[in-house]
C-alpha positions as CSV (number, residue, x, y, z in Angstrom):
1,M,-26.0,15.7,-3.9
2,L,-23.6,14.6,-1.2
3,L,-22.6,10.9,-1.0
4,A,-24.1,10.7,2.5
5,E,-27.6,11.6,1.2
6,G,-30.2,9.6,-0.6
7,E,-29.3,6.1,-1.8
8,L,-25.8,6.1,-0.5
9,K,-26.9,7.0,3.0
10,G,-28.3,3.5,3.3
11,K,-25.0,2.1,1.9
12,L,-23.1,3.9,4.6
13,M,-25.3,2.5,7.3
14,W,-24.7,-1.0,6.1
15,A,-21.0,-0.5,5.2
16,P,-19.7,-2.9,7.9
17,F,-21.2,-5.8,5.8
18,Y,-19.6,-4.9,2.5
19,G,-16.3,-6.2,1.2
20,A,-13.0,-4.4,2.0
21,Q,-12.4,-3.0,-1.5
22,Y,-16.0,-1.6,-1.8
23,K,-15.6,0.1,1.6
24,D,-12.2,1.6,0.6
25,D,-13.8,2.9,-2.7
26,L,-16.7,4.4,-0.8
27,V,-14.4,6.1,1.8
28,N,-12.2,7.4,-1.1
29,K,-15.2,8.9,-2.9
30,I,-16.5,10.6,0.2
31,A,-13.1,12.0,1.2
32,K,-12.6,13.4,-2.2
33,Q,-16.1,14.9,-2.4
34,W,-15.7,16.5,1.0
35,K,-12.1,17.6,0.2
36,I,-10.8,16.4,3.6
37,D,-7.2,17.0,4.5
38,A,-7.1,14.8,7.6
39,G,-9.3,12.7,9.8
40,I,-10.0,12.4,13.6
41,I,-12.0,9.2,14.4
42,H,-13.7,8.3,17.7
43,L,-13.4,4.6,18.5
44,N,-16.5,3.8,20.5
45,R,-15.8,1.1,23.0
46,V,-19.5,0.3,23.6
47,C,-19.9,-1.0,20.1
48,E,-16.9,-3.1,19.0
49,G,-18.5,-3.9,15.6
50,T,-18.7,-0.2,14.8
51,A,-15.2,0.4,16.1
52,Q,-13.9,-2.2,13.7
53,H,-15.5,-0.4,10.8
54,Q,-14.0,2.9,12.1
55,M,-10.5,1.3,11.9
56,E,-11.2,0.3,8.3
57,I,-12.1,3.9,7.5
58,K,-8.9,5.0,9.2
59,N,-6.9,2.5,7.1
60,A,-8.7,3.6,3.9
61,L,-7.9,7.3,4.5
62,A,-4.2,6.3,5.4
63,K,-4.0,4.4,2.1
64,M,-5.0,7.8,0.4
65,G,-2.0,9.4,2.1
66,L,-4.2,11.4,4.6
67,P,-3.1,11.8,8.2
68,V,-5.5,10.2,10.6
69,M,-5.7,9.9,14.4
70,T,-8.1,8.0,16.6
71,F,-9.2,8.5,20.2
72,E,-11.2,6.1,22.4
73,G,-14.3,6.7,24.4
74,N,-17.5,5.0,25.4
75,M,-20.8,6.8,24.6
76,A,-22.6,4.6,27.2
77,D,-20.2,5.5,30.0
78,E,-18.5,9.0,30.0
79,R,-16.2,7.9,32.8
80,E,-14.1,6.0,30.2
81,F,-13.4,9.2,28.3
82,D,-10.2,11.1,29.3
83,E,-10.9,14.6,28.1
84,V,-7.5,16.0,29.1
85,R,-5.6,13.2,27.3
86,T,-7.8,13.4,24.3
87,A,-7.5,17.2,24.0
88,R,-3.7,16.8,24.3
89,M,-3.7,14.1,21.5
90,I,-5.8,16.3,19.2
91,D,-3.6,19.3,19.9
92,L,-0.5,17.4,19.0
93,F,-2.0,15.9,15.9
94,V,-3.1,19.3,14.7
95,T,0.1,21.1,15.5
96,E,2.8,18.4,14.9
97,T,1.2,16.3,12.2
98,L,-0.8,18.9,10.3
99,G,1.6,21.8,11.0
100,L,-1.2,24.1,12.1
101,K,-0.8,26.7,14.8
102,K,-3.2,27.7,17.6
103,V,-5.0,31.0,17.2
104,A,-5.5,32.5,20.6
């Protein structure tokens, strides 16, 4: 069973209310189980409480030595999302930070 299923799914939903070490441990378990190599995290401007939790996830992944980037947007107002800038940031992250090359 994946950590995001069953009992732990509820824990993830309420994660902003847990202590920092518990959240770090939870992110660590999930990252190891999913075998992630890096993270790209959307910071949602419409919900600052969620965005704060997203930065805690970013920091927990960084503590594990994983490269992580963030990009901003607003799911309630797409005018605040700069698609060209975000695509450029992701491209640079993937090519420069992760050392991957485009296949095209």
